[in-house]
N, C-alpha and C positions, 0 to 999 in steps of 0.2 A: 495265330491271332493276334490282329493289329492292338496297339493300345499308346496312349498320347494324342500329342496334335502337334502341328505344322505351323503355328503362327510364331512370325519371327517376333525375336525378344528386342528392346530397346539395349540399345549399348554392345552387339553382337555385330561382325562385320566381316565378312571374307575381305584377307589382306592378300591382295595379289602384287608380285614382283615383275616388272616388266607385261608386257602383253605380247598377244599371239600373233600379230601381224609383224612384230618386230622380230620373230622367228624366221615367218615367212618371209622375210627380207632378207635370214641371214646373219641378223647379231647374235652370235653363239658365245660373245666373249662372254666370262663371268663379273657379273656387275655388282652382286649381292653377296656380302658374307651370310656363309651358313647360321653363323651365328647368329644373326640379324634375320633373318627366317625362322629360327626355331623360335626365337624370342614371340614372334608373332602367332604362333599356333602350335597345336599339337597333332594336327591331321592335314593331309595335303599331298599335292604332287606337284612335280616339275622337271627339270633336267637340268643334265650334268656342262660345265665349262666346256664350251666347244662340242656341244651336244653330246658330249660323253655321257651316255646312259640315261635311265628313266627314274625318276627320284620318288621316292615314297618318303613320308613322313609320318610315322604312326607312334600313338603313345608316347610322343615327343624324341623316339628315336627316327634318324633318318639315315637312307641308304641309298645309294644308286646302282640298280640292276644293269651292268654293261654287257656289251655286245661279247664279249670275251669268257660271257657266263657266270663272271664271278660279282656278287652280292657285297659292294663297299661301303665300309661306315665312314660317315661325313664327317670331317674334322669340323672343328669351329671356322679354322681361318681359309677353309675352301671357299671358292666363288660360285655363284650360281649366275645364270643368266635368266632363268626364268623360275617362278613357283607362285601356287597358288595354295592359301594355307588357311585354315580356321582356326580357333580356340574350341574345340569339338566338344560340347555338353548336348549329347542327343536329347531330342523332346518327344520321339516317334520311334518305334520298334514294331517291327512284324518279323512271323516265322516265313518262311519260303522254302520251295520243295519242287524238284523237277521241272526248273526253267531254264531255257537258252537263253542265249545273249539278247535275243529281240523280245521273246516274251517276259524278260525279265523288265526290260525296257517299258516294255508296255504297262505292267503293273505298276510300276512306279509311277507312271506317268498320269493312272489313275488314280492312286493314293494323295497325289500332291494337290493342294487347293488351287493353285495358279502354275502356267507355266513362264510367267513374268514375275520369278522370283528365284536366288538361287538356292540350291539345297546341296549341304552337303551330306556325304553317303558313307557308311560302313559297313561291309557286308562280311560276317564270319561265314564260313560254310565250307562242307565239304563239295569238292567238283570233279565229275568222271572225267572230263576234259578241261585243259585251260590254255588257250592259246595267249602269247604275248609278243611282242616285239621289244627289242632294245637298239636304241639309235646308236649307230658306231659313231665313234670319235672324229671331226672332221678337222681338216688342216687349213689354214688361210692361206690364199682366200676363200671365205666361206662361199660354199654354193646356199640357194635359196633352201628352205625345209622342203618343197614338192621333190628337190632333186635327192637332195641329202637323205632322205629318208629310202631310196630306191637300193640304198645299201643295208638296210637294216636289217638285224636276224631277227627271224622269227622261230620261236620255239612251242612246241606243245607239248605240255606234261599231261600226264592220266594221273586218276586217282589222286589228287592232291588235296591237302586240307591248307587253309590260310584266308587271308584278308584281302578286299577289294576295298582301296580307298579312293575316293573322288568326287566330283562334283555334276550337279546336272544343272546345266545355267541358261538364260534366257536368250532365244534366238537373236534378239535385236544387239545382244551382247558380242556376238560374233566377229572375233579380230581384234576384239579387247579381251574376250575370253574365250571359252569354247562353247560354242552352243550345242545345248542337250547335253550329252554323257561324256565325262573324261575321266577314267577310271584304272588305276594300275594296282596291281598284284602282287603281295610279297606272300611266300608259303610259311608256314607256322615255323619251320626250321630256320627259316633266312637266309636258304642256299637258292631260291630262285623265284624269279619276278618279273615284273616290266610293265608297258604299255599293256594295255588289255584289247586284244580283239576280236576274241570270241571265246565263249565259253558253255558248260554245261553245267548245270549245278543241280547237285544232289540234293541237298537239304542246309540251311543255315538260317539267320538271323540278319537282317537289314534294319540298320540305326541310321537315322536321320535328323538333321535340325536348318531350318528356314534360316534365310538371311535376306533382309531389305536392303541393306550398307554393302556397300563395294567400295573399298580404299586403294588407289591404284599408287605405286612408288614406282616413279619413272628410273632407268640407269641416268648415270652420271658419267659412263666410259668414253672417250674418245669417240669410241665408232658410233656409240648412239647419238651422240650431239650432232657429227657431221651427215649422218644417213638422212637420204631424202625419202622421207615416207610417205608424203602427200599423195592424194589420188589412190590410193589402195585400196582394190576389190579384192580380196583373197577368200571369198567363201568357198571356192570351188577347190583351193588347194589347199586350205584347212582341213577340209572335209577329206581329200584325199590323201593326205598326212597323218590326221586321226584314223584310218580306216573305216571311217562313214562311206 
């Protein structure tokens, strides 16, 4: 049963550190202190320095799910190239059962009042299968994202219980953020997770919050300041890298 509403509230905003087209261009240098990212929100996704793992921020705890299978707790002084976070205070919840990834996305699309706002999602559930990827640490000079993710580690876990967190973003923001769904997973033991590619959900609860404000923090590291980022049209590369 669903409860609550999905109207954005004044003063609430998505806080994003760098933007997706910068990752597409291979700008993986850690530009932001993890402590600053954590201060900006309690729930979110991102990636590690040099693309070393998939970031999960949940309940104020920040971890990186790495390609060696290790889930690493992120220290305050570590640097991150990209993160998208919110101070999550859900205003809507619904119980769900027996849905795969595509059916889940269609369900959320029916529930939201507009596809032109941002929505943060948290899904606490049991899954019969969960397939994730963890990006492999890159070495300079960095390849673009479409090439870098060809080395990604993909893992499928069966009968896992945990939490998906992430966002549904407007299509018009593709390149700044990720259009549609961008979800990361961490199991309840904190030992397995990554960028969500596919899943079969048995039963769980979806919580959401809507946002009409988007704040972008630009990097100040030299690799970003010197980059040529004009005339980028990276929709295909982003969708490929995200597994769409």
